SEKOL-565959 format. One record per residue (C-alpha): y, z, x; residue in one letter. Coordinates in Angstrom, 2 decimals, always signed. Layout:
((Y Z X) 'A'),
...
! end
This chain:
((+0.00 +0.00 +0.00) 'M'),
((+3.52 -0.76 +1.14) 'Q'),
((+6.69 +1.01 +0.18) 'R'),
((+10.34 -0.02 +0.31) 'A'),
((+13.56 +1.69 -0.73) 'S'),
((+15.51 -0.55 -3.10) 'L'),
((+18.63 +1.55 -2.41) 'E'),
((+18.42 +0.88 +1.33) 'V'),
((+17.57 -2.81 +0.85) 'L'),
((+20.45 -3.21 -1.64) 'A'),
((+22.93 -1.58 +0.74) 'R'),
((+21.76 -3.84 +3.60) 'Q'),
((+22.06 -7.02 +1.51) 'Q'),
((+25.55 -6.08 +0.32) 'L'),
((+26.64 -5.51 +3.93) 'E'),
((+25.17 -8.90 +4.92) 'L'),
((+26.85 -10.55 +1.91) 'A'),
((+30.23 -9.17 +2.99) 'A'),
((+29.75 -10.82 +6.38) 'A'),
((+28.48 -14.13 +4.95) 'A'),
((+30.84 -17.00 +4.23) 'G'),
((+29.42 -17.59 +0.75) 'A'),
((+29.61 -13.91 -0.19) 'G'),
((+25.93 -13.50 -0.92) 'H'),
((+22.75 -12.65 +0.97) 'S'),
((+19.11 -12.39 -0.10) 'A'),
((+15.84 -11.00 +1.20) 'N'),
((+12.44 -11.54 -0.43) 'T'),
((+10.76 -8.14 -0.46) 'V'),
((+7.51 -9.18 -2.11) 'Y'),
((+5.68 -12.46 -2.55) 'G'),
((+7.01 -15.83 -1.61) 'G'),
((+6.29 -19.51 -2.05) 'R'),
((+2.53 -18.99 -1.71) 'E'),
((+2.39 -16.36 -4.49) 'R'),
((+2.96 -16.36 -8.23) 'V'),
((+5.20 -13.26 -8.16) 'L'),
((+8.32 -13.07 -6.00) 'R'),
((+10.87 -10.25 -5.83) 'Q'),
((+14.15 -10.72 -4.00) 'T'),
((+17.03 -8.34 -3.40) 'V'),
((+20.35 -10.20 -3.57) 'I'),
((+23.70 -8.80 -2.45) 'G'),
((+26.87 -10.43 -3.76) 'M'),
((+30.52 -9.63 -3.12) 'T'),
((+32.99 -9.66 -5.99) 'E'),
((+33.63 -13.25 -7.12) 'G'),
((+30.60 -14.70 -5.33) 'A'),
((+28.19 -16.78 -7.38) 'S'),
((+24.84 -18.46 -7.26) 'L'),
((+25.56 -21.94 -8.56) 'A'),
((+23.80 -23.30 -11.61) 'E'),
((+20.12 -23.97 -10.91) 'H'),
((+16.79 -24.45 -12.66) 'E'),
((+14.53 -21.55 -13.57) 'N'),
((+11.30 -21.91 -11.54) 'P'),
((+9.36 -19.69 -13.95) 'G'),
((+9.68 -16.50 -15.94) 'E'),
((+12.39 -14.34 -14.38) 'A'),
((+14.39 -11.15 -14.73) 'T'),
((+17.46 -9.77 -12.97) 'V'),
((+17.66 -5.99 -12.59) 'Q'),
((+21.15 -4.82 -11.65) 'V'),
((+20.76 -2.26 -8.87) 'L'),
((+24.49 -1.77 -8.31) 'H'),
((+27.68 -3.25 -9.72) 'G'),
((+28.32 -5.72 -12.51) 'R'),
((+27.20 -9.36 -12.85) 'V'),
((+27.39 -12.21 -15.36) 'R'),
((+24.37 -14.42 -16.05) 'L'),
((+25.40 -17.71 -17.68) 'S'),
((+23.40 -20.53 -19.23) 'A'),
((+25.43 -23.31 -20.80) 'G'),
((+27.97 -21.76 -23.16) 'E'),
((+26.10 -18.42 -23.34) 'L'),
((+26.61 -15.51 -20.96) 'S'),
((+25.41 -11.95 -20.59) 'W'),
((+26.94 -9.15 -18.53) 'E'),
((+24.77 -6.63 -16.75) 'G'),
((+25.74 -3.31 -15.16) 'R'),
((+23.91 -0.88 -12.89) 'T'),
((+20.53 -0.14 -14.47) 'G'),
((+20.50 -3.16 -16.82) 'D'),
((+17.67 -5.68 -16.96) 'L'),
((+18.62 -9.25 -17.87) 'L'),
((+16.01 -11.78 -18.97) 'I'),
((+16.75 -15.12 -17.31) 'V'),
((+16.73 -17.95 -19.88) 'P'),
((+14.33 -20.86 -19.48) 'D'),
((+17.19 -23.23 -18.70) 'S'),
((+19.75 -24.00 -16.02) 'R'),
((+21.74 -20.87 -15.26) 'H'),
((+24.10 -19.24 -12.77) 'S'),
((+24.88 -15.69 -11.63) 'L'),
((+28.34 -14.34 -10.76) 'E'),
((+29.29 -10.97 -9.27) 'A'),
((+32.11 -9.42 -11.31) 'L'),
((+32.33 -6.73 -8.62) 'E'),
((+30.39 -6.05 -5.42) 'D'),
((+26.81 -6.04 -6.71) 'S'),
((+23.15 -6.04 -5.80) 'T'),
((+20.31 -7.24 -7.99) 'V'),
((+16.54 -7.43 -7.87) 'L'),
((+15.42 -10.91 -8.94) 'L'),
((+11.80 -11.04 -10.11) 'T'),
((+10.22 -14.46 -10.64) 'V'),
((+6.73 -15.40 -11.79) 'A'),
((+6.42 -19.09 -10.94) 'K'),
((+4.93 -21.40 -13.52) 'L'),
((+2.02 -23.52 -12.29) 'S'),
! end
């Protein structure tokens, strides 16, 4: 069994995001391309966004810290620390409304 502190990983990714030109940084903490399940901690500075992209499978975004907006077309949902957002099965984007970290969980469709 392996163990990881989401608080520590979130703090690290937010620090890396602050130093990155795009304002975001990510680290896959479980799974990857060869697995069905993938979990990634993403740090984003206020105003940073992950541009609109396809959903590779079933996905959720758990807000570890801060406040984010998940948008799909004309619909959007705000999430705050502790919230779990279900990612729609359509093109979507994610924006940090303040310095934020999230845990993205994806189960890839075959």
